[in-house]
N, C-alpha and C positions, 0 to 999 in steps of 0.2 A: 425440463426443469432447469431454471437458471441456478448456477452454483450459489449456495447459501440461502436459497429460498425454495420452499415447496408449496405449490399452490393447492388449495382445496377446490375441487370442482373444475369445470371447464374454463380454460384460460381465455376462451373467446368472450366470456362474460366480463372480462376486465376491460375498462375503457381504453381506447387506443392510446390516449395520452400517457397511460401508466405503463404500457408494455415497452419499456425502454431497456435495452441491454446495457449492462455496465461491465466492461472488461475487468476481469479480476474479482468481481463480485464483492468488493469491500463494502459497498452499499447495495441494498436489495435491488433486484431487477425491477420489481414492482414498487413504484414510488409511494404507494399508499402505506407500505410497511414502514418506510423511513418516516413518512409524515406522522403515522400513528405513534411510532417510537418517540419522535420529537414532541408531539402534542401531549403524550402521556407524561413525558419528563417535565414539560412546562406546567402541566396541571398539578403534578406532585409538588413542584416548587411553589406554585400559587397557593395551594392548600396549606403548605407549611407557613407561608407568609400570613395567610388569613387566620391561622390558629395562633400566631404569635400575639402575646398580650398587647403590644404596641403596633401590631400589623406591619412589622418591619421584616425585611429580608434577613436571612441568616448572615452572620459575620463572615466575611471572606477569609479563606485560608491565607496565611502570610504571603505566599508566592503570588496569589491572585490580587491581594491588596497592593503588592509591589507592581503588578501589571497595571492596575487602576491608576496608581501614582505616575507610572510612565506615560500613560495615555493623557492624563490631565496635566502633566507637568511639561509636556513637549508639544508645542503648537502644531508642528508638522504631523505628528502621530495622532494628536487629538482631531485634526481635520480629517485624516484618513478614516479613523474609526467612527467618527460621527457621520461622515458622508456615505460610507459603504452600505449602511443599512437603508439609507434613503434612496440609493441607486438600484436596489433590488426592485424589479417591476412589481407593482401591487395588483397582480392578477394571477389567475391560475396558470401554471402549477406552482408559482413561487410563493403564494400565500395560501393559508388554510382557513384563517378567520373569515367568516362570511361578510364582515364589515370591510374587508380589504386589507386588514392589518397583517403585516408579515409575522411569521412565527417568532423570529428573534427581532425585538423591537428597536434596540439601540445597544451601545457598547456596555451600559450598566446591566441591561438584561442579559447580554452575552456572558458577562462575568458571573452573574448569579446562576445561570444555567451551567456554566463550567464548574462553579463551586458545588452545585448539586450532584454532578456526575463524578466529581473528583475521587470519591471513595467507592467507585463502582467499576467493576470489570465489564468488558463487552459481553453481552448476553443475547439470547434470542428473544424475539418479540412476537407475542400471540395477537395477531390483528385479524380483521375481517377477511383480508386478502390471503391469509395463511400465516404459518409460522415462518418468520424470516429472521435474518441476522444483520445487525448493524455492527460491522467489524471495526469501524473507525468512528466512534461517536463524536469526536471533536470536528471531524470533517463533515459530519452530517449536518451540523448547524452552521459551519462556515461555507457550506456547499455553494450557495448562490452568491454570498457576499464576496468570496474570493474571486469570482468571475466578473466583478464590477471594476470600473476604472480605479476607484479609490482602494478597493480590495487588492487589486493587482499591485498598486504602488505600496500598500501597507506590507504585504507579505514578501516583498522584495527588500524591504527596509532592514538594514543590518541590526539596528537597535531593537526592532520588533522581533527579529529572528533570535537574537540573543535572549530576549525575554521568553519567547516561546520555548527555547531550549530548557530554561529553568523550569517552566511550567510542566513540560513533558517529562523531565527528569523526576520531578516530584510525583507525577502520576505513575511513572514507571516504578518508583519505589513501592507504591501500593500494589501494583500488578505483580511484583516479585515478593510480596509479603502476604497480605490478608485478602486473597481474592479467589480462593479455591471453591467457595460455595456456588459459583456460577457453573461449575463443572458437573453439577448434580444430574440425576436422571429424571428430573421433573420436566414438565412440558417445554419450558424455555431454557433448560440446561443444555450444556454442550454434549452431555451423555444422555439427554432425552431422546425420545424416539426419532424426531426429525433431525436433531443435531447429529446423532450417531449415524443414522442412515445416510445423511448427506456427506459427512466426512468420509465414510467408507465407499460411497459411490465415487467420489473424487479420487480416493486412494487406489481403488481397484480398476478404474477405467483404463489407465494406460496399458495394462496387460490383460484386461478382461478376466481378472482372477476373482476368487471368492474368499479372500482373506478375511478373518475376523480382526478386530482392532488389535488384540494381543498378539496375533501372528504377524501383523504389519509393523507395529511399533513396540519399542522396548517399554515395558510397563509391568505392573503387578496387579492382575485382575482380581486377586483375592482381597486387595485393600480398597478403602474408600477412594473414589475418584481415580481408580486404577493406579493408585500410588503417587499421583501428581500432587504436589503440595501447594502450588499456586497456579494462577492462570498462565503466567509466563513459562513456568515449568512445563505445563501442558503444550504450549505453543512452540517450544523449542525441543519437543520430544524427538528422540532418536528413532531411526528406522532400522529394522532388522536387515542384516546383510543379505540373508536369503530372499527377502522380499524385494530388494533392489540390488541385484548383482551387478558387478562392473562389466560392461560390454568389452569383449575382446581384450582381456587384461594384458595379454602378451603382444598385442599389435599396436605399436606406437603411432600407426597411421589413423587409428580410430580415436576420435575425440568424443568424450562422454559429456552428458548434460550436467552442468554445475548445480542446477536447482530444479526441483520438481515444478514444471512451469509450462505454460501454453505459449506458443510462438506468437510474437507481436509483429516483428519486422526483420527483414534481411536486406541489407544495403551494401553494395560494393563500390569501390573507388570513392570512399568518403573523403571529403575535403579536410585539410588540416584545420581550417577556420571557416565557419559558415554561420548564417543567420538562424540560429536554432529557435528563436522566439516567434518566427513567422508561422503562418497557418500550416504549412507543410511540415514544420519542425524537422528540418534536415539535421543530421548529426554533425557535430563540430568537435573534431578529435582533441584539439588543444584544450577546449573547455571541459570535455568529458573527463580527460585525464589530468585535470587541475594544473595544466601547464608544467607537468613534471618533465625533467630533463629527458626522459625516455619517450615522451609523447611524439616528437618529430619523426621517430622511426615508423609511426603509424599513419603517415600521409598516404592517402589512397587505400586505406584499410577496408577490410570486410567486417561489417558489424552484424552480429546476430543478437537480437533482443527478444526476451520472453518475460512474461509476468506470472507472478504467483498469486493464486486466489487466497482468500482468507481461510480456506479449508485445507490448504496444501501443507506439505512438509517444508520447514523453513530453514534448514541448515544447508550450507553450501559445501560442495565437494570439488576437488581439483579436476579440471577437464583433461589434463595430461599429466604424465610423469615428468618430473624435472626439479628445478631449484627455484625457490622463492627469491626473486631479485629485489623487489620493492613491495611493501605492504603498509598502507596507511588509510586512515579515515579522513575524508575531506569534509569539513563542516560546510553546510549550505542552507538552503531554504527548507521550510517545513510544509507550508500550505500554498506556495506560489504555483500559479498556472498561467499559461499564456492568455492574453486578452483576446478571447474568441467571440466577442459579442457580434451580433448581426442586427441590422436595422431593416425593417420592412414597412411599407405603407399600410396603415390601418385607419379606416374612416377618413377624417380630415387631417390626420397627422402621420407621423412616423413613430413606430414603436420599436424599442430596443429589446432584444431577447438575449438571454444568457445561455451559453452552451450547457445543456443539462447533463452531459456526460462527465462534467467536472474534471477532477484531477486525473481520472483514469484515461481521459482522452489526451493527456499531456505527457505521455511517457517518453517521447523523443526529447522534449523540452527539459524534462526532469533529469536526463542523463548529464546535462551540463550545469544544473543549478542546485539540485537537491543534495542533502547530506548523503554521502555515498562512501563505500569501501572500495579501494582500488588496489588490486594485487597484480603485479607483473610476475610471470613465470617463464623461466628459460627452459623450454621443453628439451627432453633428451633427444627427440627427433629433430635433426638439423633442418628438415624440410619445414618445420614450424618455427624454430628459433624462439624469440621472445614473443609471448602473447599476453593479453591482458584480460582480467575479469573485473567487472564493475558491479557491485551490489548497490542498487539504487533505493534509497529510502523514500517513502511517500507518506504524506500527512503525519499522523502521530507515530507511524511505523518507521521512524528514521534512526533508530538505534541499531547500528551495525557493529558487530563484534567480530574481529579477526582473531582466529585461534592459531595461526601459523606465524613464524618469525622469518625475517630476512636471513637468507643463507640456508634455511631449512630445506631438506630434500623431501619431496612428496611423491607418492605413487598415485597414478590415475585412480580417482575415486575416493582418495583420502579427504577427510573433513578439513575445510579451510576457515570456516566461520559460520555466522548465523545472523538472521534478523531477530530482534526482540520485539515482542508485542505484535507479532504477525509477520508480514512479508511484503514484497512489493514487486520490483522488477530487477532484471539483471542483463548485462551485456557480456558477450565474448568478442574480443577484437583480435583480428589476425592481420599481419602486415601485408602490404600490397603484393609481394612476390610469392605469398603462400597460396598454393593451389588447393583451396578448401572447397568442398562441395558436399552434396548429399544431405543438406539441411532438411528438417521436417517441413511439410507444406504449410504455408501461411493460411490461416482460416480454419485449420483443423481444431475443432472445439474440444480437444482433450489434452491433458497434460502429457508432455514427454517425460518418462520416468527419470528421476535423478539417477545418475551413473549409467543410464542407458545411452546407446549411440545417438549422437546429435549431428555428427559430421565426419567426413573422411578427408584426409590430407594425402595427396599424391606426392611421391618423391620427385 
């Protein structure tokens, strides 16, 4: 079972085109669930327009009206948002309409769909392929457009990203307020049968335990929604210390996992500056660390990167004991991904295809461009010295909150911050002379437990 989606029946019945793994499971493994969710959302919007006395779409919220005015008042941005939808191939799997029309038709339709989901928290979708979860609804309908040439340019544009930040902040206000109803125990609720079972399968997998939700996470099972008051309150839930003990608390040579996460990549001798936007997405230390004065110390660094699924625990913990030297949030992009289009001959011409793994295939690239939290820690262990943690935001999950201050002492396993509205990816950076080894194996399809051993440093 892919994280975030449980299939009904034999998965061999699913057409090959749909059985696409998505790292991190922010969008369903089975594309039919994503398409069903988007089609259902658009159908609801179309019905609302049809029932309006003047057959008009609903009035845009103020922040989306401002977005519309930005698009229409700036020739460069108007060109990007007009062209990106035309550049999405009008064939399967990019379109669902049998006439060949793409699901999102143009920027006005984009704004209307955004407007429709603005007061809705992420929920589960009951589709023919099974009950699945679209953890990042905005990314679901930007999915193909942001992989086009015009989409690539648009989502790198500083004015567009400033506007997206306003949009996401407004959506975040809702997720921190009136959003608890999606946590219900109904079929598509987070505490419904599928949602609950999938969350606990992911939570229990690292140690192959049989914890119940209340044994794993701090909550009040006697209250409605286990005591969580909003969707964001649920997503930033705390874990019980007994469920995630600190590995070797008295051994400074053992580095613990900062986030409950699955290994994505381990790279040694990383260049201070590299071309992070090319297909291989090599790490570029200066860009990752936002050109901070401490960044040159990490020339030739070892980088460990892992990603968080939508069902994971989303708080961060210190990988070592020591002192917080620097801690800041670096603003960046929200929906940018590298341009990974491919062209292939088809019939009498050449057809361009878009990488269907979307932003989840761009995790190396995002370490240099996305909104991210950067924390430098001077470890008590002199064999480690200064190391760095980067919490990388993805899509609408780009709100990073740091809960430690510069100069503060932390013990290994102490909380350092969290992702709001979900989670994404994170990196640990060790300087070139640090003899660090014993990382988890790449390709292991299970989370490494937060505060569990992730590496060993030799003196």
